[in-house]
N, C-alpha and C positions, 0 to 999 in steps of 0.2 A: 513664671506658671506654677501655682499650689498642685503637689500629687492630686490632691482629690478632683480637683478639674480637668486635668490630665485623663486619670481615668475613667471622668464622666464623657470625657470625647470618646477614649478609646472602648467606652461601652457602647456609646452610639456608633462607632463603626464597626464594633462585632457584628452588631443588632442588623446591621445594614448588609453584611457581608449575609448574614445567616435568609436573610427575607432576598435578596436578591438571588441567591444558589439556586433558589427554587423556581426555575425556570419558568415553570406553570403556576405564578404568579406575578410575573412581568406584566403589571396590569396597573392599574389607578392605587391599587394599594402599594406597591412597590415605591411609586412617584410620590405618593407622601412620604412613604420611608425615609427615600433620598431626600426629599426639603426640609425632614426633621432633622436627618443627621448635619445638613449642611446647614441649617439656623445653629444647631448645636456647636458645630464648630466654628462657625462665627463669631458664637458666643464664646469661645473659648479662644478666639484669634489666633485658629488654625487656617483658618483661610481668609481671605479679604472681608470685609466688614459690607454686607449689601441691604439692599432693602428689601422685607419679605415678598414685596411684588415682584423682585427680580428671581427671586425663589420659584415663587409659583409659575413665574411664564418662561424657566430652564425648562431646556428638553435635558431626556433621561440621563442620554450617554455625556452627557456638557456635564450633568450632575455628577454622576459615577465621576467621569475624571478628574473631577476638582475633589472627590473624597480620594482619590489614590493620589494625590498630590497632598492631599493632608497627609495621609497614612505613610507618605515619605518623612514628612517634617516630624511627625511622632515616634518614628521609629527610629530617627537621629537622637531622639532625645530620651528615650525609654532604653533602660538599662538591660532588665532582664532579657538573659538568651532566649529561653525556651517561649516566654510572651513573644519577643521577635520573630522567632519560630512558627509559632502558631498564627501569627501576625500575617506574616509572608504568605503562611500555606494557604488561609482562607481568603486572602486578596488573590492567589493565582487559581484557585478553586473558583471562584465568582469569576473570574476573566477566563477559564476553560468554560465553564458552561454557558457563557454567554457568546462563546465563538473567538473570542482576541486571545487565540493561542500564542502569538507571539508575546505576548504582553504577559500571559500568563507564565511562562516558560520564564521570564524575567526575574518574576516572583521567587518562583522554584527555587530558580538558580540564584538567590538570593537566602533564602532558606537553608538551602544545600552549604555554601558557604559559613553563615553562620553556627550551623550543625558541627560542619568540619573544623571549625576553628575552636569549637567549646568542648568536641569529644561529644556531642549529644545523640546516642545510639539511637535512643527511641526517634527522635525527630527524622535523624537520618534516613530510616528506614523508612517512616513516612512520605519525606520530600520524593525519596529514591520511588516510591508506590506510586506517588503523581505524573512523576516526571515519567516512568515508564507509560501509564495509562495513556499521558499525553502523545508521548513518539508513536504509541500503538494507534491511535485515533488519526497522525498523521501519516502512518504507512512504513513508518521507519520500523519495521522490523527487529533490526539489531539491535539499535538502540534501546529500543523497549525494554526486549529481551535482557540485555546486560542489565539496566537499571533493577528491573523485577526479578533479576534472581538474584542482585546483590541485597534488595530486599527483602526479598523471603527468607536468605540466611540470616539477617541481622534480626526479624521479626523471629526465626527460629531459635538462634541462640538466647532473643531477651525473653523467650517462653511466652509468645504471644501470638497461641494458636488462631483466634481469631483474624488477626490483626493479615499474619499468616498464609492463612486459607484464601481472603479476598487475593490478595497477592498472587496465587497459585491460582486463582479465577482466572484473574489478567492473563496469566500467559496460558491458560485454555482459552481463552478468548482468543488469542496472535493463533495460536495451533489450528484453532477454527477456520480464522476468517483467509490464514494462508492456504488452506486448504479448502476452501469454498470454491465450489464452480468460478471461473472467472475473476478469479481473485491468485496472482503469483507473488 
C-alpha cells in the first residue's frame, strides 16, 4: 500500500471519529459517514471488499466495529508514534462517548503503552486525563484521582495551563460527586 493510500484511509478514519464523538449527531449523517468510511477502507483494502448495497444495509454498530478492526490494521502499519497515540486516543474517546467503556479503556491502554515506550510526555498527560475521566465515570474514584493527579503534574511541567485546568476541573468534579448527597 502506498503512503498516499494509507494517508487517505487514515483521514477517513479520523473524520468518522470526529463525527461519532458528538453523540448529538448520532443520526443519518453519522450513518452516512460510517458508510463513506467503510467504502474508503474497502477501496484501500483495509477491510474485506463488499458491495455498496451491503454497506447501505449495515447497522451502525457493525460499521463502527469494522472501522475499529481496520484501525487496528492501520496501527500495525503506521510508524509515527505521535500519530499512533492520537489515533488510539480518538478511538478511545469515540467509544467512551457511545458508552463502550471497556473498549475505550483498551485503546487508552494502548496509547499509554506507546507514550511510555517512546517518552512522549504530552501524550502521556492526555492519556492519563482520559483514563481519569473514564474511571471517574465508572465511580472508581481512587483510580481516577491517581490518573488525573499525574496528568495535572505533567501538564504543569509542560507549561500547558489550559490542559492542566481541564484536568483540575475533572478532579473538582470527583470532589463534588463524592460529596453530593446520596454519593459515597
